[in-house]
N, C-alpha and C positions, 0 to 999 in steps of 0.2 A: 287240088293241092298235092295229092299223092303222086301226080305225074311230073312234078317239078324236079329238076335236077339241082343238087347242091352245087354252088359255085366252087371254082378251084382255089378260092381264097377264103380266109375267115370272114364271116358276116360282120358287118358294122353293127353298132348298137341300134341304129335306126332300122336296119333291115330285120334285126331280131325282134324289135318292138312291133314292126309291121306284121311279121309272121305270127307273133303271139296274138295280135288283134284279129287277124284273119282266122286263126284257130278258134278263138273265143266266139267270133261271129258265126262260124260254121256250127259250133257246138250249140249255140243258142237257137239257130235255125232248126237243127235236128231235134232239139228238145221241144220246140214249139210244134213241130210236125209229129211229135210222139215217137220219134225214132230214137234208137240207141246212139251211142257214141261211135257207131261203126266198128265196134270191137268184135273180133272173131276168135273163138276158142277152137283149136283143132281137135280132131278125133283123139289124138294121143294125150293132149292136155286134159280133155274132158274125161277120158278113161282114168287117168291118174287122179284127178280130183274126186271122181266117184269112188275109186278104190280106197283112197285115204279117208274120205268122209265116212264111208261105211265102216271102216275099221275103227274110227274115232267116235262114231255115233253122232255125226254132224250132218247138216244139210248138204246137198250136192251144189255147193256154191262157194265162191271166194269173194273177199273184199280186196280190191286192188287200189292201192294208194301210191301217189308220187310224193316223195319227201326230198328236201334239200339234203345233199350229201353225195358221197361216192367220188370217184376220180373226176367225173365229167360234170358234176354240179347237181344232178338229180338222180334219184335211184328209186327203183320199184320196191313195193312191199306187197306181198300176197299172203293173206291169211284165210283159213277156212271160216265159214260163218256157222254159227250155232243153230241148233234146231229151232225153227220158227222165227229166226231173226228177220226183222223187216228193215227196209232201207231207212236210214236216219233222215231227218228233215231235209238236209242239203245233199242227199244222195239220189242217184238214179239207179234203176235196176235194168240190166240187160240180160236177156236169155240168149245163149249161144250153145249149140250142140248139146242141149239137155242140161246145162248147168247155169246157175245164176251168177252174175258178176255184179257186185255193188261197187259203185264209183261215186266219189264226191265230185262236185262240179269242176273244181280246179284240176283234179286228176283226169277227168273226162276230156278236158281241153288238150292235155298233153298226149293222150293215148288214142285219140280219134283216128280210126283207120288202121289200128294196130292188129296184129295177129299174135295170140298167145299160144305157144307151142310147148311141148314137153319133150326133152331129148335125153337119151341115155347113150353114153359113149365111154370109152376108156378114160378120157380126160375130164368129162363133165356129165353130171346128171342133174337135171332141174329144168325149170321153166326158162324159155327163151322168148323174149318179146321182140317181134319185128315191128319196129315203130317208124312209120314214114315221116314223122315230125322231127325225129332226132337229126340234128345237124352234126353231132359228134357223139362217139361212144368210147368207152374205155376198152382196153384190150380184153378184159374178162367178159364184157357185155352186160355187166350188172348195173351200170350207170350210163347216163346219156346227158347231152346238152342240147338246148334249142336256141 
Protein backbone atom coordinates (compact mmCIF):
# COMPACT_ATOMS: atom_id res chain seq x y z
CA UNK A 1 0.00 0.00 0.00
CA UNK A 2 2.92 2.36 0.68
CA UNK A 3 3.94 2.16 -2.97
CA UNK A 4 0.60 3.46 -4.27
CA UNK A 5 0.58 6.91 -5.81
CA UNK A 6 -2.16 9.37 -4.90
CA UNK A 7 -4.40 10.24 -7.86
CA UNK A 8 -4.33 13.73 -9.41
CA UNK A 9 -7.92 14.24 -8.29
CA UNK A 10 -9.70 14.17 -4.95
CA UNK A 11 -10.68 10.66 -3.85
CA UNK A 12 -14.34 9.72 -3.94
CA UNK A 13 -16.07 8.63 -0.75
CA UNK A 14 -16.06 5.02 -1.95
CA UNK A 15 -12.31 5.15 -2.64
CA UNK A 16 -11.68 6.58 0.83
CA UNK A 17 -13.80 3.83 2.40
CA UNK A 18 -11.97 1.14 0.41
CA UNK A 19 -8.59 2.56 1.50
CA UNK A 20 -9.73 2.62 5.15
CA UNK A 21 -10.90 -0.99 4.91
CA UNK A 22 -7.53 -1.99 3.44
CA UNK A 23 -5.61 -0.18 6.22
CA UNK A 24 -7.79 -1.92 8.83
CA UNK A 25 -7.21 -5.31 7.18
CA UNK A 26 -3.45 -4.80 7.12
CA UNK A 27 -3.40 -3.66 10.75
CA UNK A 28 -5.40 -6.75 11.80
CA UNK A 29 -2.99 -9.01 9.89
CA UNK A 30 0.02 -7.35 11.50
CA UNK A 31 -1.54 -7.68 14.94
CA UNK A 32 -2.34 -11.36 14.35
CA UNK A 33 1.27 -11.94 13.30
CA UNK A 34 2.48 -10.17 16.44
CA UNK A 35 3.99 -7.37 14.40
CA UNK A 36 3.76 -3.70 15.18
CA UNK A 37 1.94 -1.19 13.07
CA UNK A 38 5.04 -0.79 10.95
CA UNK A 39 5.84 2.47 12.76
CA UNK A 40 9.47 3.63 12.81
CA UNK A 41 11.03 6.18 15.17
CA UNK A 42 14.16 7.86 13.73
CA UNK A 43 17.41 8.33 15.64
CA UNK A 44 16.67 12.06 16.08
CA UNK A 45 13.15 11.46 17.43
CA UNK A 46 14.33 8.68 19.76
CA UNK A 47 17.14 10.88 21.12
CA UNK A 48 14.70 13.74 21.78
CA UNK A 49 12.19 11.43 23.48
CA UNK A 50 14.92 9.99 25.73
CA UNK A 51 16.29 13.44 26.56
CA UNK A 52 12.91 14.89 27.54
CA UNK A 53 11.83 11.70 29.35
CA UNK A 54 15.02 11.70 31.44
CA UNK A 55 14.55 15.39 32.30
CA UNK A 56 10.90 14.79 33.33
CA UNK A 57 11.50 11.46 35.10
CA UNK A 58 9.35 9.53 32.62
CA UNK A 59 9.81 6.28 30.70
CA UNK A 60 11.51 6.33 27.30
CA UNK A 61 8.28 6.21 25.36
CA UNK A 62 5.31 8.08 23.98
CA UNK A 63 1.61 7.52 23.44
CA UNK A 64 0.64 8.43 19.87
CA UNK A 65 -3.02 9.11 19.15
CA UNK A 66 -5.01 10.33 16.19
CA UNK A 67 -7.87 12.75 16.91
CA UNK A 68 -10.47 14.44 14.76
CA UNK A 69 -9.46 18.03 14.16
CA UNK A 70 -6.93 20.25 12.45
CA UNK A 71 -7.13 21.78 9.00
CA UNK A 72 -7.23 18.45 7.16
CA UNK A 73 -9.58 16.48 9.42
CA UNK A 74 -7.22 14.40 11.62
CA UNK A 75 -4.35 15.45 13.86
CA UNK A 76 -1.58 13.76 15.78
CA UNK A 77 -1.17 13.83 19.56
CA UNK A 78 2.12 12.69 21.15
CA UNK A 79 2.54 12.49 24.94
CA UNK A 80 5.26 11.03 27.13
CA UNK A 81 4.30 7.92 29.07
CA UNK A 82 4.77 7.73 32.82
CA UNK A 83 7.12 5.43 34.69
CA UNK A 84 5.82 1.88 34.48
CA UNK A 85 2.81 2.77 32.31
CA UNK A 86 1.53 -0.32 30.55
CA UNK A 87 -0.53 -0.40 27.35
CA UNK A 88 -4.25 0.00 27.99
CA UNK A 89 -6.58 -2.85 26.99
CA UNK A 90 -7.18 -1.50 23.47
CA UNK A 91 -3.58 -0.43 22.84
CA UNK A 92 -0.58 -2.09 21.28
CA UNK A 93 3.05 -1.41 22.08
CA UNK A 94 5.72 -0.97 19.45
CA UNK A 95 9.44 -0.78 20.16
CA UNK A 96 11.45 1.29 17.71
CA UNK A 97 14.95 2.65 18.10
CA UNK A 98 14.97 2.03 21.85
CA UNK A 99 11.71 3.80 22.68
CA UNK A 100 8.22 2.46 23.30
CA UNK A 101 5.26 3.77 21.30
CA UNK A 102 1.77 3.02 22.61
CA UNK A 103 -1.01 3.15 20.01
CA UNK A 104 -4.72 2.53 20.27
CA UNK A 105 -6.02 0.30 17.49
CA UNK A 106 -7.81 3.13 15.63
CA UNK A 107 -4.64 5.23 15.56
CA UNK A 108 -2.54 2.23 14.49
CA UNK A 109 -4.66 1.92 11.34
CA UNK A 110 -3.94 5.52 10.35
CA UNK A 111 -0.19 5.49 11.06
CA UNK A 112 0.78 2.05 9.74
CA UNK A 113 4.03 2.43 7.81
CA UNK A 114 4.76 5.91 9.17
CA UNK A 115 8.10 7.35 10.22
CA UNK A 116 8.24 9.59 13.31
CA UNK A 117 11.09 12.10 13.02
CA UNK A 118 12.19 15.13 15.02
CA UNK A 119 13.47 18.23 13.27
CA UNK A 120 14.98 21.54 14.35
CA UNK A 121 15.15 24.45 11.95
CA UNK A 122 14.72 28.21 11.95
CA UNK A 123 11.03 27.86 11.12
CA UNK A 124 10.04 24.78 13.10
CA UNK A 125 11.09 22.52 15.92
CA UNK A 126 9.16 19.38 16.67
CA UNK A 127 7.98 15.98 15.57
CA UNK A 128 7.33 15.37 11.89
CA UNK A 129 5.35 12.29 10.92
CA UNK A 130 5.84 10.99 7.41
CA UNK A 131 2.60 9.12 6.88
CA UNK A 132 2.14 7.13 3.66
CA UNK A 133 -1.61 6.78 4.40
CA UNK A 134 -2.27 10.52 4.26
CA UNK A 135 -4.00 11.63 1.08
CA UNK A 136 -3.84 15.29 2.10
CA UNK A 137 -2.01 17.41 4.66
CA UNK A 138 -2.26 20.98 5.83
CA UNK A 139 0.55 23.42 5.10
CA UNK A 140 1.95 23.22 8.64
CA UNK A 141 2.02 19.41 8.54
CA UNK A 142 0.23 18.97 11.87
CA UNK A 143 -2.92 17.46 10.42
CA UNK A 144 -3.80 15.11 7.61
CA UNK A 145 -6.70 13.52 5.75
CA UNK A 146 -7.31 10.01 4.46
